[in-house]
C-alpha positions, 0 to 999 in steps of 0.5 A: 273369669274366662279369658279370650284367646290372643294369638301372638305373632312376632318377627323371631330372630332365630336365636332360641334363647332370645326368642323364648325370652321375648315370647314370654314377655309378649305373653305376659303383657297379653295376659296382664291385658286380660287375655289367654296368650297363644304363642306357638314359638314357646312350645312348637320348637320343643317337639317339632324339628323345623328343618324337617319339611313335614314338621315345618308344615305341621307347625304352620298348620297348628299355628293357623288352627290356633289363630282361627280359635283366637279372638285377637291377633297381637302383632309384636315387635318393630318389623313385620315378616312375611309370616306375620303378614300371612297371620294378619291376612288370615285374621282379616279373612276370619274377622279376627281383630288385629292389634299391636302389643301397645294396642291390646288394652284398647281392644280390651276396652272395646268389649272384644273380650 
Protein backbone atom coordinates (compact mmCIF):
# COMPACT_ATOMS: atom_id res chain seq x y z
CA UNK A 1 0.00 0.00 0.00
CA UNK A 2 1.38 3.39 -0.98
CA UNK A 3 1.07 5.90 1.84
CA UNK A 4 0.48 9.62 1.36
CA UNK A 5 2.95 12.00 2.96
CA UNK A 6 1.97 13.80 6.16
CA UNK A 7 4.12 16.77 7.23
CA UNK A 8 4.51 17.19 10.99
CA UNK A 9 4.68 20.68 12.47
CA UNK A 10 5.13 21.24 16.20
CA UNK A 11 6.38 23.73 18.78
CA UNK A 12 9.85 22.43 19.54
CA UNK A 13 11.17 23.20 23.01
CA UNK A 14 14.83 23.62 22.12
CA UNK A 15 15.99 20.59 24.10
CA UNK A 16 17.23 18.22 21.38
CA UNK A 17 16.61 15.03 23.38
CA UNK A 18 13.05 16.02 24.30
CA UNK A 19 12.31 17.33 20.79
CA UNK A 20 13.56 14.15 19.12
CA UNK A 21 11.54 11.94 21.46
CA UNK A 22 8.40 14.01 20.86
CA UNK A 23 8.97 14.07 17.09
CA UNK A 24 9.37 10.28 17.04
CA UNK A 25 6.10 9.92 18.98
CA UNK A 26 4.26 12.18 16.52
CA UNK A 27 5.70 10.23 13.59
CA UNK A 28 4.55 6.94 15.09
CA UNK A 29 0.97 8.18 15.55
CA UNK A 30 0.90 9.48 11.96
CA UNK A 31 2.39 6.22 10.66
CA UNK A 32 -0.21 4.19 12.59
CA UNK A 33 -2.90 6.35 10.95
CA UNK A 34 -1.70 5.12 7.54
CA UNK A 35 0.54 7.96 6.37
CA UNK A 36 4.27 8.33 5.70
CA UNK A 37 5.37 10.93 8.26
CA UNK A 38 7.68 13.76 7.24
CA UNK A 39 9.28 15.50 10.21
CA UNK A 40 12.28 17.70 9.37
CA UNK A 41 13.02 18.01 13.12
CA UNK A 42 14.18 14.41 13.09
CA UNK A 43 16.85 14.78 10.44
CA UNK A 44 17.72 18.41 9.57
CA UNK A 45 19.63 18.98 12.85
CA UNK A 46 21.82 15.98 11.98
CA UNK A 47 23.57 17.88 9.20
CA UNK A 48 22.52 21.55 9.32
CA UNK A 49 23.80 24.13 11.78
CA UNK A 50 20.83 26.36 12.61
CA UNK A 51 23.19 29.04 13.96
CA UNK A 52 24.59 29.59 10.44
CA UNK A 53 22.14 31.94 8.66
CA UNK A 54 22.48 30.29 5.23
CA UNK A 55 21.95 26.81 6.71
CA UNK A 56 18.97 28.05 8.74
CA UNK A 57 17.38 29.42 5.54
CA UNK A 58 18.19 26.23 3.64
CA UNK A 59 16.47 24.21 6.38
CA UNK A 60 13.36 26.34 6.06
CA UNK A 61 13.40 25.96 2.28
CA UNK A 62 13.81 22.18 2.49
CA UNK A 63 10.96 21.96 4.98
CA UNK A 64 8.69 24.04 2.72
CA UNK A 65 9.51 21.80 -0.24
CA UNK A 66 8.56 18.72 1.79
CA UNK A 67 5.34 20.39 2.92
CA UNK A 68 4.42 21.12 -0.71
CA UNK A 69 4.78 17.43 -1.52
CA UNK A 70 2.59 16.32 1.40
CA UNK A 71 -1.09 15.43 1.36
CA UNK A 72 -1.75 16.63 4.90
CA UNK A 73 -0.19 18.94 7.50
CA UNK A 74 -0.38 17.58 11.04
CA UNK A 75 -0.18 20.31 13.70
CA UNK A 76 1.05 18.77 16.95
CA UNK A 77 1.32 19.97 20.53
CA UNK A 78 -0.53 22.37 22.79
CA UNK A 79 0.75 25.69 21.46
CA UNK A 80 1.17 27.23 18.02
CA UNK A 81 4.39 29.06 17.19
CA UNK A 82 5.00 31.55 14.37
CA UNK A 83 6.75 28.81 12.39
CA UNK A 84 3.69 26.59 12.77
CA UNK A 85 1.43 29.47 11.69
CA UNK A 86 3.60 29.82 8.59
CA UNK A 87 3.25 26.09 7.87
CA UNK A 88 -0.53 26.37 8.22
CA UNK A 89 -0.63 29.40 5.88
CA UNK A 90 1.45 27.59 3.23
CA UNK A 91 -0.79 24.53 3.49
CA UNK A 92 -3.91 26.68 3.09
CA UNK A 93 -2.48 28.43 0.01
CA UNK A 94 -1.67 25.06 -1.55
CA UNK A 95 -4.97 23.40 -0.65
CA UNK A 96 -3.28 20.93 1.71
CA UNK A 97 -5.51 19.65 4.50
CA UNK A 98 -4.36 20.77 7.95
CA UNK A 99 -5.37 18.77 11.01
CA UNK A 100 -4.25 17.96 14.51
CA UNK A 101 -2.63 14.78 15.70
CA UNK A 102 -5.97 13.79 17.23
CA UNK A 103 -7.77 14.51 13.95
CA UNK A 104 -5.49 12.50 11.65
CA UNK A 105 -7.78 9.46 11.68
CA UNK A 106 -10.73 11.64 10.67
CA UNK A 107 -8.77 12.96 7.68
CA UNK A 108 -7.85 9.41 6.75
CA UNK A 109 -11.52 8.40 6.93
CA UNK A 110 -12.48 11.16 4.48
CA UNK A 111 -10.63 9.42 1.69
CA UNK A 112 -7.84 12.01 1.59
CA UNK A 113 -5.16 9.35 1.53
